C-alpha angles and dihedrals in degrees: 000000000000118000118234121208119218114242117183116241113260089243090056092049090050090048091052092050093049091047093050091047091050094046092049089061093057120092122242110245139143094209123051136168114204116233134177090270094056099043119082130195135196133161119260125225089268089052092051091049090050090051091052090048093051090048092051091048091050093050092047092047091051093046096048098027093236112175092192088049090056090048093051092044096052091040091057092043092050092047090051093051092049090048090051091052093047092046093052092046092054091074101025111099095014116138119216123195123186122221105206115231124236122249117285139189122258116270094033124110110247114220123193133176133237122198116213115201123195115199094181129092094238128080117249112220134198103012115165131191128196143162119260105223113177092176092059090047091051094048096042112023091186094052116119125209120249111244129205111205129199145158119232114215123228111281088353141095141242132200122222127192118219124183137195138171116235120221095242146312123327138064110320130186114229111260125257113274133211130200123195144166136192097187131169109012104004091234094114133043115214117188145159135200123225130188111201118211096210122108131205128211115227115200123204115271110260117242111259097225109016123184120252119289114279119259121272123262128226114265115247095246092049101040094114097057106022123093121216116264120258122251090265087086101247106170143129094024095301130102137164121279116269127196109267097027111137113254092229089069093056113109099223096183092056090043090055091051091050095046093094091051100045104033127226099313128090094267089093094055119102129188134201118262106191095185094049091048092071096046111040137053131182119243121183101209125186088222089063093053094086134258094295131123118279096263092053090047091052090047090054092046089051091054090049092051091052092046094048090048092051090052090050094238130156109242142164133210129224121194131170094263104015141047128198113199119232117281143127144227136066095298092052092048091050091049091052093047091049089051089052091048094052097038 
């Protein structure tokens, strides 16, 4: 069977070019107040049908001299004009503030929050926010954006959650957003486009079932007399529990952190090894992550970093173009994960 390549329709390519050109003209900001220059309005299909209906009624009323026809025609026309004014005013003057999301792992949906503030004394109804994703539109022309709808109270605020899925690991700018409303009649669509300046760090996805941590390495100052650690993972003054070890040497805090990883048996218990503490240190090296491709190696290193942090160990990270010296704590873990994300 012959293979057919997918080529976007010329209309879709033109749409993507116009959208990129339009977005490039917008400033990058995390706080925006909508004005008359940044709010756009066009009639919907229902609005066009209503216009045709009013036009037919007007022609029929003129042709047959129907007074009630004139009344109905101008009543519909006036209602449409009032609806257009109300619809445009629903977005005009609204303030939108972005709450930047925390870092996430690849493959997860990143959710972030937008605070809508209404300084006016009237309630704003039916406001929706969504992500503008031209790549999804190009890959799936029939795909529809996911909208989050809310009402903003008078002189109050409302928080809306918007989510998107980044392409992969690394530092990503938040996607372009759009807000729209069709309140009150649905005959007009009022919308705006917003480019946030915030960025989100996407870590590699941790391996689901990683192998045990690699063995420790001799410290530089003790390289002449220290032997390499065995494959049981004895490093940094901590080793696995052995039958007969005194309970006073068990590190109960680290055992509690490792309980979820090791289950209910003694395999999650660790004890202090004071002699080993001065001789060995744990290095998570990309060369020890197996003969896999780079993404699988980074995924395994990510799982090892999370495991070592849960056990409260001191560990370092070696990558092809970067090295993070051994350390511990939340800041050290974040520094290692960021190094993996930008490798």
